[in-house]
N, C-alpha and C positions, 0 to 999 in steps of 0.2 A: 665466352660468357655462359655462365652456366644457367639451367632453366629459373632458378630463383632471381637470379639478375635480371633476366628478360622480362619476368613478371613485375618486377618493381620498376623498371624502365617505363614498361607499357603502363602501369598506373601512374606514374608521373606524367607521361605524354598525355593520357587521357583527362588529368584534370586541367589541362591546358585550355581555354577558350578559343583560340586561334588554331587553325589547322597547321599540324605539323607532319612532314614526312623527311625521311632520308632517304638517299640513294648511294649505291656504290660506284666505283669509278667506271662502270659499264652503263651507268645510268638507270639502273634497275632499282626500284623501290625495295627498301629494306624494313622500314618502320612506317606506320601510317597510323594516326591517333583517331579518336571518336569525332572530333571537331572537323578533321579532315574528311571524314566518312559523311558527316551532316551536310558540309557545304558541297561537296561535290555529288553526293548521292551515291557512291560507290563503296561498297563494302570493302573492309580491309582486306579480307581473305581473296577478293577480286584484284584488289591493287597491289599487293606484295608480290614482287618478282616482275612486275610490267615495267616498261620503260616510262619514265615519267610522264614524257610529252602526251603518250597515248591515254593516260589517265586525266590530267588537267585539260589537255585541249586548249591551252591559253592562246590568245592571239599574237604571242609573242615567241612562241616555241620553237617556230621554224627561223625566224629573223632576228630577234634580240631577246634569247633566251638569258634569263637575269642570273641563273644557276650555273649556265655556261660559262658567262662572263666572270663569274666569281672562281669557279674551278679554272680557269685559264690564268687568271690574274692575280687570285688570292684577295681580290678586294670585294667586300660585302656589299650588297644592294639593300637599301633600307626603304620600305614603304613605297615602292614602285607600284602604280596603279596599273592594272591590266583586266581584262575580261577573260573568263574561262566560260566552257559549254559543260553545263552539268550532264547527270545521267538522264535527265529528260529532254534534253538538247535546247535547254533555255539558255539564254545568255547571262552571266552573273558578273558583277563587278567585284573586283577584290584587290588588295594591296598584298605585295609579296616582299619578304625580307629575306636574304639568302647568306650562308657562312659556310666555310670550310669544314669538314667533318675529319678530326684526326685522332690517331690512336695514343697510348700512353707514352710513347716516344716522338710525338710530334709528326709523326708522317701522315699525309693525307690519304684517307682510305675513302673519301666520297663527300658528299655535301649535303647540308641539310635547308629546307626552306620551310618558312612559316607563311601563312597566308589569313588574312581578316577578311569576313564576308562584309562588303560595303553597299550590298543592295540596298538595306534600310536607309543608309545615310545618302545614298544617291537619289532613293526616292523622295526622300525630305527635301533635299536640295531642290529638285524638280518643283515639288509643291511650293517652296518658298519661292522659286523664280517665277511661277505662275501667279502668285498672291501679291508679290511685291515689286512686279517688275511692268513695265509699259514700254514698248520697243526697246531701245537701250539704257532705259532710266531705271535704277533700283532704288526703293525706298519704303521703308513701313512708317514715314512718318505722316501724321494725320493730314497736314497741309497738302503735303505731295499727294497722298492718296484721294485727297478731294478733287487735286487737278487732274489724276487719273482718270477720275470718274467722269470729267466734262470734256477731255481731250477728244473723244471721239464727234462729241457733237460740234466742238469748235473746228475741228478738222473737215467734217461735213460742209459746213457753210463755207462762203469764199470770202470771209470778211477779213479784214487787216487786224493783225495780232501785234500787241505790244508785250514784250516779256521783259520784265523788271527784276533786277537781281544783281547783287554783287560779282565781281569778277570771279570766275571759277566755279560758280554755283550751278552751271550746266544749262545755260540759255539756249546755246546752239543745240544742244541734245532735244530739248523741248521743241525747238523750231522744227528739226529733222523728223521728231515723231509726229508733229502736226502734217507735215508734208506727206509722210508715210502712211498716214492714215485717211489721207483725202483723195479724192477723184483724180487729182493730179500726180499721184505718186509713180506713174509710170514715164512722166517728163521728169526734167531736171529740177535738182536741188542745189541752188547757186548760193554761197556765203560771201559775203563782203564785210571786212573789218573796216568800218569807215574812219577809225582812228589811226589806222596804220598807213593811210596813203594822204599827201598832201591836196589840197583843195583842186588845184589844177588837173592833177593825176586823177582824182578820184571821179571829176566829171567824166573824163574820157573813160575811164574803166566801167562807169555805171551805163554811159550812153553810146559809148562807141565813137568813132569819128571816120570821117570821109578823107579820102587821099586829097593831100594838099591843103588839109586844114592847118597844120602847122608844119615848121621844119621837121623833116625826117618822116612825115607821114606819107609814105610812097604809094600806100594802098589803103582800101577800106580795111577797118578794123570791127569787129561785133563787140558791143558791150555787154555788161552782164545782163543787163535787161532782155537783149536780143537770145542770149545763151539760155535765159530761163523761161524762154518763151513757152507757154502751156502750163509750166510749172511754177515753182516758188523761189523768190528771191529773200533772202536771209540779210537783212541790215544790221549788222553788230555795231555797237557803240554809236548810233544814231546821233546822240546828243553831242557828238563832236562834229557834225556835219556844218559847213559854212551857211551864212545867209543865203548865198547866191545858189548854191546845190540845194538848200531847203526850198526855195522858188520852184525849182524843176522837178523835186520829188513831189512836190503839192500838184504841180501840172499832170504829172503821170497818175495820181490817185483820183483827181479829179474828173479829167479827160481821158484817161488811158491812153496817152498819145506822149511822146516825146521827140526830141530832134538831136541826133548825133551831132558832134562837134564838128563845124563846117557844113552841116546839112542845110538844104532849102527847102525841104520837106519834111514832114511828121512821119513817125513810123508807130504803129498801134501796138500796145502793149497787153497782152493777155497774160498776167503774171500776178500771182497772190504775194502781197508784200507782208513778211514777218519782220518785225523790228525789236530791237533789244538795247536797253541801255543800263550801265551800272550807276548812272547819275539820276538824281530826282528831276525829272523833266519839267514839272509844275514848278519847281524852283527856277528852272532855266527860263521858262516862260516869264515868269513874274520878274526875272533880271532883264529881259528882254533879249536874251541869247538863244532862244528858240521861238519858232513862229507858234503862236496859238493855234492859227488853222491847221498848220501842219500835224500838232499835236493832236487834236480832235479827230484828225482824219486817220491817224495810226491808231489811237487809242478806242478802237471799237470795242475789243474785247483785251482786258488786261490780265496777265498771268504774272503774280509776284511768287517769287522763288525765296525762300528762306535760306540764310547762311548756314553752313554746316554745323557751327556752333550752336544753333536751334534747333538741330535734327541729329543731337549725339546718338540718339538711338540707331542710325543708319550706320554708323562707323562699323561695327562689327559686320554687317551685312556687304559694305562696301569694300573693308579689306578682304574678305572671303573672295568676292568677285575679282578684285585686283590680283590677287594670288593666283587664282585659277586663270586668269587670263595672261600673266606673265609667265606662268609654267609652261604654257602651251607655246608662247612665244619663244622662250629661251630653253625649253626642254628640260625644266626642273622640275622636281618632285616636293616642293615646299608643301606642308599641309596646313599649317596655322601659324599664328603668334602666340608666344608664351603669354601667360597671364600678365607678367611685368609689362611686356610690350604693349599688350593690348590697354593695359592701365595706363600707361604713357598716352597712348592715342587718345584715350577717352578725357583725359585731363587737360589736352592741349586744346586751344580754341581756334585753330586753323584758319588764320586770316586770309589765306589764299583758297579757302575751301576746298572742294573736292579736287580740282587740279591740283592743289600742294598735297593732299593726301596720296 
């Protein structure tokens, strides 16, 4: 390549906002644009001729080099998130893409890597997380934000909490948040789905049983109240509990004691009750299907969660959260949804709420 061609090449590379460098087959840097200088803090004159790993100092250089993968397989890497160490020793988030570099006869003569500074994006994501999260709950909706504001005070007290909301709105997440913010956080959080167990099994699951209480009860078994001792017990779908179990739950709330199945004496219960229902408990009380005295015992503090269709402003935030979560689980590098896909998300009413999303 003549000097004029080199000059034109450098002008083109310097006009690109992303960092770009090329290497020969011996891993020495052959070109290095201005954006690369700015992102790494290393001047072109110092970078040219150096082995690329000595310049970028990325966390994947030694073990999972994207450029080596491309050089070995011919397969390009697109937007792989990594961290580099710049000239001042600071850790910096970037995404890298790689491709083979070939001559005019199609022979491989090296590789090319482009990289984008994601520091600002990462910082904005942290700010968003700090502003719109409480424990594992994410929302910018004004109703949920209002609940965020009172959760610490609710958690600080030991009162019973009723969480009201449709299936999939995150009732258990709020229950866990209350537990994690409370003085009981070092003890167990035990969750029970009351609608998933038949009446006879639910009683023994909650209160435990003594050996010989029924056929096959060969030894004592601790119930969920015993397992949650000192901690919190989350009773999901409490509206499905039978009248007989309602009476026993009322006794625990009133007297702080319970009797395991087949026991002749009571056990003490130092457990905070957090209940939840996707049914209208007031309506169940009016129909005679739920005890009014139990309802008033569990309805000391009530948190009502709106369905996802009433907090559509949260959909982009939640989508981003789930993409990042599943990227980590499945080792993917998906960055976002297309505008068309996000439009489809926003126009759908999600009857299954966040669980369906």
